[in-house]
All heavy atoms as a GROMACS GRO file, in nm:
protein
  515
    1MET      N    1   0.365   1.600  -1.186
    1MET     CA    2   0.367   1.522  -1.066
    1MET      C    3   0.463   1.405  -1.082
    1MET      O    4   0.478   1.338  -1.173
    1MET     CB    5   0.227   1.462  -1.049
    1MET     CG    6   0.224   1.370  -0.931
    1MET     SD    7   0.058   1.306  -0.882
    1MET     CE    8   0.024   1.197  -1.029
    2SER      N    9   0.544   1.397  -0.972
    2SER     CA   10   0.633   1.281  -0.955
    2SER      C   11   0.601   1.210  -0.825
    2SER      O   12   0.594   1.275  -0.729
    2SER     CB   13   0.779   1.326  -0.965
    2SER     OG   14   0.802   1.379  -1.090
    3PHE      N   15   0.615   1.078  -0.835
    3PHE     CA   16   0.600   1.002  -0.706
    3PHE      C   17   0.666   0.870  -0.721
    3PHE      O   18   0.700   0.825  -0.828
    3PHE     CB   19   0.449   0.980  -0.667
    3PHE     CG   20   0.371   0.913  -0.774
    3PHE    CD1   21   0.348   0.767  -0.764
    3PHE    CD2   22   0.298   0.981  -0.880
    3PHE    CE1   23   0.281   0.702  -0.865
    3PHE    CE2   24   0.228   0.917  -0.965
    3PHE     CZ   25   0.213   0.772  -0.962
    4VAL      N   26   0.691   0.804  -0.608
    4VAL     CA   27   0.758   0.676  -0.607
    4VAL      C   28   0.660   0.574  -0.531
    4VAL      O   29   0.597   0.608  -0.440
    4VAL     CB   30   0.885   0.683  -0.516
    4VAL    CG1   31   0.953   0.552  -0.504
    4VAL    CG2   32   0.984   0.778  -0.581
    5ILE      N   33   0.654   0.460  -0.589
    5ILE     CA   34   0.582   0.353  -0.520
    5ILE      C   35   0.676   0.243  -0.486
    5ILE      O   36   0.736   0.191  -0.573
    5ILE     CB   37   0.463   0.294  -0.617
    5ILE    CG1   38   0.371   0.399  -0.661
    5ILE    CG2   39   0.396   0.180  -0.548
    5ILE    CD1   40   0.274   0.357  -0.766
    6GLU      N   41   0.688   0.220  -0.356
    6GLU     CA   42   0.767   0.102  -0.308
    6GLU      C   43   0.682  -0.012  -0.267
    6GLU      O   44   0.584   0.004  -0.193
    6GLU     CB   45   0.850   0.150  -0.184
    6GLU     CG   46   0.938   0.264  -0.212
    6GLU     CD   47   1.004   0.322  -0.083
    6GLU    OE1   48   0.934   0.403  -0.012
    6GLU    OE2   49   1.113   0.275  -0.048
    7LEU      N   50   0.720  -0.134  -0.324
    7LEU     CA   51   0.649  -0.257  -0.278
    7LEU      C   52   0.730  -0.339  -0.190
    7LEU      O   53   0.851  -0.363  -0.219
    7LEU     CB   54   0.608  -0.332  -0.404
    7LEU     CG   55   0.511  -0.262  -0.501
    7LEU    CD1   56   0.495  -0.342  -0.632
    7LEU    CD2   57   0.381  -0.232  -0.432
    8PHE      N   58   0.674  -0.390  -0.082
    8PHE     CA   59   0.747  -0.467   0.014
    8PHE      C   60   0.675  -0.611   0.026
    8PHE      O   61   0.557  -0.613   0.048
    8PHE     CB   62   0.746  -0.399   0.152
    8PHE     CG   63   0.808  -0.266   0.152
    8PHE    CD1   64   0.735  -0.156   0.130
    8PHE    CD2   65   0.951  -0.255   0.182
    8PHE    CE1   66   0.797  -0.032   0.128
    8PHE    CE2   67   1.009  -0.128   0.182
    8PHE     CZ   68   0.930  -0.012   0.152
    9VAL      N   69   0.747  -0.703   0.010
    9VAL     CA   70   0.699  -0.851   0.040
    9VAL      C   71   0.685  -0.872   0.189
    9VAL      O   72   0.770  -0.844   0.264
    9VAL     CB   73   0.786  -0.951  -0.030
    9VAL    CG1   74   0.742  -1.092   0.006
    9VAL    CG2   75   0.789  -0.932  -0.177
   10VAL      N   76   0.577  -0.924   0.232
   10VAL     CA   77   0.548  -0.956   0.373
   10VAL      C   78   0.599  -1.102   0.402
   10VAL      O   79   0.574  -1.189   0.321
   10VAL     CB   80   0.395  -0.949   0.404
   10VAL    CG1   81   0.377  -0.992   0.552
   10VAL    CG2   82   0.358  -0.808   0.385
   11LEU      N   83   0.685  -1.110   0.507
   11LEU     CA   84   0.735  -1.242   0.555
   11LEU      C   85   0.654  -1.285   0.682
   11LEU      O   86   0.627  -1.196   0.771
   11LEU     CB   87   0.882  -1.234   0.583
   11LEU     CG   88   0.968  -1.201   0.466
   11LEU    CD1   89   1.116  -1.196   0.523
   11LEU    CD2   90   0.954  -1.300   0.360
   12GLU      N   91   0.604  -1.404   0.685
   12GLU     CA   92   0.550  -1.459   0.804
   12GLU      C   93   0.623  -1.580   0.851
   12GLU      O   94   0.638  -1.680   0.768
   12GLU     CB   95   0.407  -1.501   0.778
   12GLU     CG   96   0.315  -1.375   0.766
   12GLU     CD   97   0.160  -1.420   0.745
   12GLU    OE1   98   0.137  -1.515   0.679
   12GLU    OE2   99   0.084  -1.343   0.797
   13HIS      N  100   0.682  -1.580   0.963
   13HIS     CA  101   0.765  -1.681   1.013
   13HIS      C  102   0.871  -1.719   0.923
   13HIS      O  103   0.917  -1.833   0.899
   13HIS     CB  104   0.682  -1.819   1.038
   13HIS     CG  105   0.555  -1.787   1.120
   13HIS    ND1  106   0.561  -1.752   1.256
   13HIS    CD2  107   0.422  -1.785   1.099
   13HIS    CE1  108   0.447  -1.736   1.309
   13HIS    NE2  109   0.354  -1.756   1.206
   14GLY      N  110   0.938  -1.610   0.858
   14GLY     CA  111   1.052  -1.633   0.770
   14GLY      C  112   1.030  -1.674   0.634
   14GLY      O  113   1.116  -1.698   0.546
   15HIS      N  114   0.899  -1.686   0.602
   15HIS     CA  115   0.858  -1.733   0.463
   15HIS      C  116   0.774  -1.629   0.395
   15HIS      O  117   0.699  -1.558   0.474
   15HIS     CB  118   0.783  -1.860   0.456
   15HIS     CG  119   0.867  -1.979   0.510
   15HIS    ND1  120   0.886  -2.009   0.650
   15HIS    CD2  121   0.954  -2.064   0.445
   15HIS    CE1  122   0.958  -2.114   0.654
   15HIS    NE2  123   1.007  -2.148   0.538
   16ARG      N  124   0.781  -1.615   0.264
   16ARG     CA  125   0.700  -1.513   0.193
   16ARG      C  126   0.554  -1.546   0.212
   16ARG      O  127   0.505  -1.665   0.184
   16ARG     CB  128   0.734  -1.520   0.050
   16ARG     CG  129   0.866  -1.451   0.015
   16ARG     CD  130   0.895  -1.464  -0.130
   16ARG     NE  131   0.805  -1.391  -0.208
   16ARG     CZ  132   0.816  -1.362  -0.334
   16ARG    NH1  133   0.916  -1.409  -0.399
   16ARG    NH2  134   0.725  -1.296  -0.396
   17ALA      N  135   0.475  -1.445   0.255
   17ALA     CA  136   0.329  -1.462   0.262
   17ALA      C  137   0.279  -1.418   0.121
   17ALA      O  138   0.344  -1.351   0.044
   17ALA     CB  139   0.278  -1.374   0.378
   18SER      N  140   0.153  -1.445   0.094
   18SER     CA  141   0.097  -1.392  -0.033
   18SER      C  142   0.040  -1.252  -0.004
   18SER      O  143  -0.067  -1.222  -0.043
   18SER     CB  144  -0.013  -1.484  -0.085
   18SER     OG  145  -0.111  -1.502   0.021
   19LEU      N  146   0.131  -1.162   0.059
   19LEU     CA  147   0.088  -1.022   0.079
   19LEU      C  148   0.197  -0.930   0.044
   19LEU      O  149   0.321  -0.972   0.051
   19LEU     CB  150   0.053  -1.010   0.234
   19LEU     CG  151  -0.058  -1.090   0.295
   19LEU    CD1  152  -0.049  -1.077   0.445
   19LEU    CD2  153  -0.184  -1.034   0.239
   20CYS      N  154   0.171  -0.813   0.020
   20CYS     CA  155   0.272  -0.706   0.006
   20CYS      C  156   0.216  -0.576   0.054
   20CYS      O  157   0.092  -0.559   0.066
   20CYS     CB  158   0.323  -0.698  -0.139
   20CYS     SG  159   0.218  -0.625  -0.249
   21LEU      N  160   0.307  -0.486   0.087
   21LEU     CA  161   0.283  -0.352   0.135
   21LEU      C  162   0.323  -0.256   0.022
   21LEU      O  163   0.422  -0.284  -0.044
   21LEU     CB  164   0.350  -0.310   0.258
   21LEU     CG  165   0.320  -0.391   0.386
   21LEU    CD1  166   0.417  -0.357   0.493
   21LEU    CD2  167   0.183  -0.367   0.431
   22ALA      N  168   0.248  -0.145   0.006
   22ALA     CA  169   0.290  -0.043  -0.086
   22ALA      C  170   0.296   0.088  -0.022
   22ALA      O  171   0.217   0.122   0.058
   22ALA     CB  172   0.184  -0.031  -0.203
   23ARG      N  173   0.406   0.158  -0.041
   23ARG     CA  174   0.423   0.296   0.009
   23ARG      C  175   0.428   0.397  -0.105
   23ARG      O  176   0.514   0.379  -0.195
   23ARG     CB  177   0.548   0.314   0.101
   23ARG     CG  178   0.576   0.447   0.148
   23ARG     CD  179   0.676   0.463   0.254
   23ARG     NE  180   0.792   0.383   0.235
   23ARG     CZ  181   0.882   0.349   0.333
   23ARG    NH1  182   0.861   0.386   0.457
   23ARG    NH2  183   0.991   0.281   0.306
   24PHE      N  184   0.339   0.489  -0.102
   24PHE     CA  185   0.344   0.594  -0.210
   24PHE      C  186   0.409   0.720  -0.151
   24PHE      O  187   0.364   0.770  -0.048
   24PHE     CB  188   0.193   0.622  -0.252
   24PHE     CG  189   0.126   0.518  -0.326
   24PHE    CD1  190   0.082   0.401  -0.263
   24PHE    CD2  191   0.102   0.527  -0.458
   24PHE    CE1  192   0.014   0.298  -0.318
   24PHE    CE2  193   0.030   0.431  -0.520
   24PHE     CZ  194  -0.004   0.314  -0.460
   25THR      N  195   0.505   0.771  -0.221
   25THR     CA  196   0.572   0.886  -0.174
   25THR      C  197   0.574   0.995  -0.288
   25THR      O  198   0.613   0.966  -0.404
   25THR     CB  199   0.718   0.858  -0.136
   25THR    OG1  200   0.722   0.756  -0.045
   25THR    CG2  201   0.789   0.978  -0.072
   26GLN      N  202   0.525   1.115  -0.247
   26GLN     CA  203   0.518   1.225  -0.337
   26GLN      C  204   0.662   1.289  -0.353
   26GLN      O  205   0.720   1.326  -0.251
   26GLN     CB  206   0.417   1.322  -0.304
   26GLN     CG  207   0.412   1.451  -0.382
   26GLN     CD  208   0.313   1.550  -0.327
   26GLN    OE1  209   0.228   1.516  -0.243
   26GLN    NE2  210   0.318   1.674  -0.367
   27ILE      N  211   0.709   1.306  -0.472
   27ILE     CA  212   0.841   1.372  -0.500
   27ILE      C  213   0.818   1.519  -0.522
   27ILE      O  214   0.882   1.612  -0.474
   27ILE     CB  215   0.917   1.308  -0.606
   27ILE    CG1  216   0.940   1.158  -0.588
   27ILE    CG2  217   1.053   1.373  -0.635
   27ILE    CD1  218   1.010   1.128  -0.460
   28ARG      N  219   0.729   1.547  -0.626
   28ARG     CA  220   0.693   1.682  -0.650
   28ARG      C  221   0.555   1.685  -0.718
   28ARG      O  222   0.504   1.583  -0.764
   28ARG     CB  223   0.796   1.752  -0.739
   28ARG     CG  224   0.785   1.720  -0.884
   28ARG     CD  225   0.893   1.796  -0.953
   28ARG     NE  226   0.992   1.693  -1.008
   28ARG     CZ  227   1.006   1.665  -1.142
   28ARG    NH1  228   0.940   1.730  -1.220
   28ARG    NH2  229   1.088   1.572  -1.171
   29GLY      N  230   0.486   1.802  -0.712
   29GLY     CA  231   0.353   1.816  -0.761
   29GLY      C  232   0.248   1.832  -0.651
   29GLY      O  233   0.287   1.832  -0.529
   30ALA      N  234   0.132   1.840  -0.692
   30ALA     CA  235   0.017   1.861  -0.589
   30ALA      C  236  -0.016   1.739  -0.520
   30ALA      O  237  -0.026   1.634  -0.573
   30ALA     CB  238  -0.105   1.916  -0.660
   31ALA      N  239  -0.031   1.760  -0.380
   31ALA     CA  240  -0.070   1.643  -0.293
   31ALA      C  241  -0.213   1.589  -0.344
   31ALA      O  242  -0.235   1.462  -0.343
   31ALA     CB  243  -0.083   1.685  -0.163
   32SER      N  244  -0.298   1.676  -0.396
   32SER     CA  245  -0.432   1.621  -0.437
   32SER      C  246  -0.421   1.530  -0.554
   32SER      O  247  -0.494   1.440  -0.572
   32SER     CB  248  -0.518   1.753  -0.474
   32SER     OG  249  -0.465   1.819  -0.578
   33SER      N  250  -0.314   1.552  -0.644
   33SER     CA  251  -0.295   1.462  -0.760
   33SER      C  252  -0.258   1.319  -0.710
   33SER      O  253  -0.296   1.220  -0.752
   33SER     CB  254  -0.194   1.512  -0.852
   33SER     OG  255  -0.238   1.640  -0.911
   34LEU      N  256  -0.159   1.318  -0.613
   34LEU     CA  257  -0.123   1.192  -0.564
   34LEU      C  258  -0.234   1.114  -0.495
   34LEU      O  259  -0.254   1.003  -0.504
   34LEU     CB  260  -0.008   1.207  -0.465
   34LEU     CG  261   0.052   1.077  -0.400
   34LEU    CD1  262   0.099   0.981  -0.504
   34LEU    CD2  263   0.156   1.105  -0.294
   35ARG      N  264  -0.313   1.189  -0.415
   35ARG     CA  265  -0.432   1.135  -0.350
   35ARG      C  266  -0.526   1.072  -0.449
   35ARG      O  267  -0.570   0.968  -0.424
   35ARG     CB  268  -0.506   1.251  -0.277
   35ARG     CG  269  -0.621   1.210  -0.189
   35ARG     CD  270  -0.574   1.130  -0.066
   35ARG     NE  271  -0.624   0.998  -0.075
   35ARG     CZ  272  -0.583   0.900  -0.007
   35ARG    NH1  273  -0.481   0.901   0.074
   35ARG    NH2  274  -0.640   0.774  -0.014
   36LYS      N  275  -0.543   1.140  -0.563
   36LYS     CA  276  -0.626   1.084  -0.666
   36LYS      C  277  -0.575   0.942  -0.716
   36LYS      O  278  -0.650   0.846  -0.738
   36LYS     CB  279  -0.650   1.174  -0.778
   36LYS     CG  280  -0.737   1.293  -0.749
   36LYS     CD  281  -0.750   1.381  -0.874
   36LYS     CE  282  -0.826   1.510  -0.837
   36LYS     NZ  283  -0.829   1.606  -0.953
   37VAL      N  284  -0.443   0.935  -0.738
   37VAL     CA  285  -0.375   0.814  -0.781
   37VAL      C  286  -0.404   0.707  -0.686
   37VAL      O  287  -0.438   0.592  -0.716
   37VAL     CB  288  -0.231   0.840  -0.806
   37VAL    CG1  289  -0.153   0.712  -0.831
   37VAL    CG2  290  -0.206   0.932  -0.926
   38VAL      N  291  -0.373   0.741  -0.555
   38VAL     CA  292  -0.389   0.640  -0.446
   38VAL      C  293  -0.538   0.593  -0.433
   38VAL      O  294  -0.568   0.471  -0.429
   38VAL     CB  295  -0.337   0.698  -0.312
   38VAL    CG1  296  -0.373   0.608  -0.197
   38VAL    CG2  297  -0.190   0.728  -0.312
   39ASP      N  298  -0.628   0.687  -0.452
   39ASP     CA  299  -0.770   0.646  -0.446
   39ASP      C  300  -0.811   0.554  -0.560
   39ASP      O  301  -0.878   0.456  -0.539
   39ASP     CB  302  -0.858   0.770  -0.454
   39ASP     CG  303  -0.859   0.855  -0.331
   39ASP    OD1  304  -0.814   0.804  -0.221
   39ASP    OD2  305  -0.901   0.975  -0.333
   40ILE      N  306  -0.756   0.576  -0.686
   40ILE     CA  307  -0.785   0.493  -0.802
   40ILE      C  308  -0.723   0.356  -0.783
   40ILE      O  309  -0.797   0.250  -0.798
   40ILE     CB  310  -0.732   0.552  -0.930
   40ILE    CG1  311  -0.818   0.679  -0.961
   40ILE    CG2  312  -0.736   0.456  -1.039
   40ILE    CD1  313  -0.757   0.769  -1.073
   41VAL      N  314  -0.602   0.350  -0.728
   41VAL     CA  315  -0.529   0.220  -0.702
   41VAL      C  316  -0.607   0.140  -0.592
   41VAL      O  317  -0.640   0.026  -0.610
   41VAL     CB  318  -0.390   0.239  -0.665
   41VAL    CG1  319  -0.328   0.102  -0.616
   41VAL    CG2  320  -0.312   0.294  -0.777
   42GLU      N  321  -0.649   0.218  -0.491
   42GLU     CA  322  -0.728   0.152  -0.383
   42GLU      C  323  -0.861   0.094  -0.438
   42GLU      O  324  -0.905  -0.022  -0.402
   42GLU     CB  325  -0.750   0.249  -0.277
   42GLU     CG  326  -0.827   0.192  -0.150
   42GLU     CD  327  -0.829   0.287  -0.038
   42GLU    OE1  328  -0.824   0.415  -0.064
   42GLU    OE2  329  -0.849   0.247   0.071
   43ASP      N  330  -0.922   0.166  -0.517
   43ASP     CA  331  -1.063   0.130  -0.574
   43ASP      C  332  -1.043   0.008  -0.661
   43ASP      O  333  -1.126  -0.092  -0.651
   43ASP     CB  334  -1.119   0.237  -0.654
   43ASP     CG  335  -1.178   0.350  -0.572
   43ASP    OD1  336  -1.187   0.337  -0.459
   43ASP    OD2  337  -1.199   0.461  -0.631
   44VAL      N  338  -0.941  -0.002  -0.741
   44VAL     CA  339  -0.922  -0.112  -0.825
   44VAL      C  340  -0.882  -0.236  -0.750
   44VAL      O  341  -0.934  -0.344  -0.772
   44VAL     CB  342  -0.806  -0.079  -0.930
   44VAL    CG1  343  -0.761  -0.208  -1.013
   44VAL    CG2  344  -0.849   0.025  -1.026
   45CYS      N  345  -0.793  -0.212  -0.648
   45CYS     CA  346  -0.754  -0.329  -0.569
   45CYS      C  347  -0.875  -0.379  -0.479
   45CYS      O  348  -0.892  -0.508  -0.461
   45CYS     CB  349  -0.644  -0.295  -0.471
   45CYS     SG  350  -0.489  -0.274  -0.561
   46ARG      N  351  -0.956  -0.294  -0.438
   46ARG     CA  352  -1.072  -0.329  -0.350
   46ARG      C  353  -1.177  -0.410  -0.440
   46ARG      O  354  -1.232  -0.522  -0.398
   46ARG     CB  355  -1.145  -0.217  -0.292
   46ARG     CG  356  -1.265  -0.249  -0.210
   46ARG     CD  357  -1.321  -0.144  -0.124
   46ARG     NE  358  -1.236  -0.130  -0.005
   46ARG     CZ  359  -1.154  -0.032   0.030
   46ARG    NH1  360  -1.156   0.077  -0.039
   46ARG    NH2  361  -1.092  -0.034   0.140
   47ALA      N  362  -1.187  -0.367  -0.570
   47ALA     CA  363  -1.286  -0.433  -0.657
   47ALA      C  364  -1.236  -0.577  -0.692
   47ALA      O  365  -1.318  -0.661  -0.716
   47ALA     CB  366  -1.299  -0.345  -0.785
   48LYS      N  367  -1.110  -0.596  -0.683
   48LYS     CA  368  -1.046  -0.729  -0.714
   48LYS      C  369  -1.018  -0.807  -0.582
   48LYS      O  370  -0.956  -0.914  -0.597
   48LYS     CB  371  -0.921  -0.710  -0.795
   48LYS     CG  372  -0.948  -0.653  -0.931
   48LYS     CD  373  -0.822  -0.641  -1.017
   48LYS     CE  374  -0.852  -0.591  -1.148
   48LYS     NZ  375  -0.778  -0.657  -1.259
   49SER      N  376  -1.077  -0.754  -0.477
   49SER     CA  377  -1.050  -0.820  -0.347
   49SER      C  378  -0.908  -0.853  -0.316
   49SER      O  379  -0.868  -0.954  -0.265
   49SER     CB  380  -1.134  -0.955  -0.335
   49SER     OG  381  -1.258  -0.929  -0.353
   50MET      N  382  -0.819  -0.747  -0.339
   50MET     CA  383  -0.680  -0.759  -0.324
   50MET      C  384  -0.631  -0.685  -0.188
   50MET      O  385  -0.509  -0.680  -0.164
   50MET     CB  386  -0.599  -0.698  -0.437
   50MET     CG  387  -0.629  -0.780  -0.568
   50MET     SD  388  -0.558  -0.701  -0.710
   50MET     CE  389  -0.383  -0.710  -0.671
   51LEU      N  390  -0.725  -0.622  -0.115
   51LEU     CA  391  -0.691  -0.547   0.004
   51LEU      C  392  -0.709  -0.637   0.132
   51LEU      O  393  -0.807  -0.713   0.129
   51LEU     CB  394  -0.772  -0.419   0.017
   51LEU     CG  395  -0.749  -0.316  -0.096
   51LEU    CD1  396  -0.839  -0.195  -0.072
   51LEU    CD2  397  -0.604  -0.274  -0.111
   52VAL      N  398  -0.629  -0.612   0.220
   52VAL     CA  399  -0.646  -0.674   0.358
   52VAL      C  400  -0.754  -0.598   0.428
   52VAL      O  401  -0.743  -0.475   0.453
   52VAL     CB  402  -0.514  -0.672   0.442
   52VAL    CG1  403  -0.538  -0.722   0.580
   52VAL    CG2  404  -0.406  -0.746   0.372
   53GLU      N  405  -0.865  -0.661   0.465
   53GLU     CA  406  -0.973  -0.598   0.536
   53GLU      C  407  -0.971  -0.605   0.683
   53GLU      O  408  -1.039  -0.525   0.750
   53GLU     CB  409  -1.111  -0.658   0.485
   53GLU     CG  410  -1.122  -0.645   0.330
   53GLU     CD  411  -1.151  -0.497   0.283
   53GLU    OE1  412  -1.190  -0.412   0.360
   53GLU    OE2  413  -1.129  -0.473   0.170
   54ASP      N  414  -0.896  -0.688   0.730
   54ASP     CA  415  -0.877  -0.711   0.879
   54ASP      C  416  -0.801  -0.593   0.938
   54ASP      O  417  -0.682  -0.578   0.903
   54ASP     CB  418  -0.810  -0.841   0.913
   54ASP     CG  419  -0.799  -0.865   1.059
   54ASP    OD1  420  -0.816  -0.776   1.144
   54ASP    OD2  421  -0.755  -0.982   1.096
   55VAL      N  422  -0.855  -0.510   1.022
   55VAL     CA  423  -0.803  -0.382   1.066
   55VAL      C  424  -0.673  -0.420   1.156
   55VAL      O  425  -0.573  -0.346   1.146
   55VAL     CB  426  -0.900  -0.301   1.148
   55VAL    CG1  427  -0.832  -0.179   1.217
   55VAL    CG2  428  -1.017  -0.261   1.059
   56GLU      N  429  -0.682  -0.523   1.233
   56GLU     CA  430  -0.573  -0.558   1.317
   56GLU      C  431  -0.443  -0.595   1.228
   56GLU      O  432  -0.335  -0.557   1.252
   56GLU     CB  433  -0.599  -0.671   1.417
   56GLU     CG  434  -0.674  -0.630   1.534
   56GLU     CD  435  -0.693  -0.735   1.643
   56GLU    OE1  436  -0.588  -0.824   1.656
   56GLU    OE2  437  -0.797  -0.760   1.691
   57LYS      N  438  -0.478  -0.671   1.122
   57LYS     CA  439  -0.368  -0.715   1.035
   57LYS      C  440  -0.308  -0.594   0.956
   57LYS      O  441  -0.196  -0.579   0.940
   57LYS     CB  442  -0.414  -0.817   0.943
   57LYS     CG  443  -0.302  -0.894   0.863
   57LYS     CD  444  -0.355  -1.020   0.812
   57LYS     CE  445  -0.223  -1.107   0.769
   57LYS     NZ  446  -0.264  -1.241   0.749
   58GLN      N  447  -0.402  -0.496   0.923
   58GLN     CA  448  -0.349  -0.384   0.853
   58GLN      C  449  -0.250  -0.298   0.942
   58GLN      O  450  -0.153  -0.252   0.895
   58GLN     CB  451  -0.470  -0.288   0.815
   58GLN     CG  452  -0.554  -0.343   0.703
   58GLN     CD  453  -0.681  -0.237   0.690
   58GLN    OE1  454  -0.709  -0.154   0.766
   58GLN    NE2  455  -0.753  -0.269   0.578
   59GLU      N  456  -0.294  -0.285   1.065
   59GLU     CA  457  -0.214  -0.206   1.156
   59GLU      C  458  -0.082  -0.265   1.183
   59GLU      O  459   0.023  -0.205   1.188
   59GLU     CB  460  -0.290  -0.180   1.292
   59GLU     CG  461  -0.411  -0.084   1.268
   59GLU     CD  462  -0.498  -0.081   1.401
   59GLU    OE1  463  -0.461  -0.150   1.493
   59GLU    OE2  464  -0.589   0.003   1.400
   60THR      N  465  -0.077  -0.398   1.198
   60THR     CA  466   0.047  -0.464   1.224
   60THR      C  467   0.134  -0.465   1.094
   60THR      O  468   0.251  -0.427   1.117
   60THR     CB  469   0.019  -0.620   1.248
   60THR    OG1  470  -0.071  -0.631   1.357
   60THR    CG2  471   0.146  -0.700   1.273
   61MET      N  472   0.085  -0.464   0.981
   61MET     CA  473   0.158  -0.450   0.862
   61MET      C  474   0.211  -0.308   0.843
   61MET      O  475   0.328  -0.294   0.810
   61MET     CB  476   0.073  -0.501   0.737
   61MET     CG  477   0.034  -0.636   0.728
   61MET     SD  478  -0.081  -0.677   0.607
   61MET     CE  479   0.016  -0.650   0.455
   62MET      N  480   0.140  -0.210   0.879
   62MET     CA  481   0.177  -0.074   0.859
   62MET      C  482   0.281  -0.030   0.965
   62MET      O  483   0.363   0.056   0.935
   62MET     CB  484   0.056   0.019   0.870
   62MET     CG  485  -0.031   0.008   0.750
   62MET     SD  486  -0.163   0.139   0.730
   62MET     CE  487  -0.258   0.106   0.882
   63GLU      N  488   0.288  -0.105   1.069
   63GLU     CA  489   0.392  -0.073   1.170
   63GLU      C  490   0.532  -0.097   1.119
   63GLU      O  491   0.625  -0.021   1.149
   63GLU     CB  492   0.371  -0.159   1.303
   63GLU     CG  493   0.271  -0.121   1.386
   63GLU     CD  494   0.255  -0.218   1.505
   63GLU    OE1  495   0.326  -0.309   1.520
   63GLU    OE2  496   0.144  -0.204   1.582
   64VAL      N  497   0.543  -0.185   1.019
   64VAL     CA  498   0.666  -0.212   0.955
   64VAL      C  499   0.722  -0.090   0.886
   64VAL      O  500   0.836  -0.068   0.876
   64VAL     CB  501   0.660  -0.338   0.857
   64VAL    CG1  502   0.782  -0.352   0.775
   64VAL    CG2  503   0.622  -0.462   0.934
   65LEU      N  504   0.628  -0.018   0.823
   65LEU     CA  505   0.665   0.099   0.745
   65LEU      C  506   0.702   0.232   0.835
   65LEU      O  507   0.758   0.317   0.771
   65LEU     CB  508   0.566   0.130   0.639
   65LEU     CG  509   0.533   0.028   0.542
   65LEU    CD1  510   0.433   0.083   0.438
   65LEU    CD2  511   0.662  -0.009   0.460
   66GLY      N  512   0.658   0.223   0.953
   66GLY     CA  513   0.684   0.328   1.037
   66GLY      C  514   0.602   0.446   1.023
   66GLY      O  515   0.540   0.515   0.967
   0.00000   0.00000   0.00000
């Protein structure tokens, strides 16, 4: 399995916010394997309260990635 993780710093009003976006892209291998990796990262981040829980803010941030 090969995949790429891209991290993007979020800017608010031209200044760095204490947020970032991550995009996981599968290069080769089974999609189910990448899904497991994403699930584990999500679980760890949620346990450490590192995820944005506000749905509106999530949607606005994801619009940047297209």
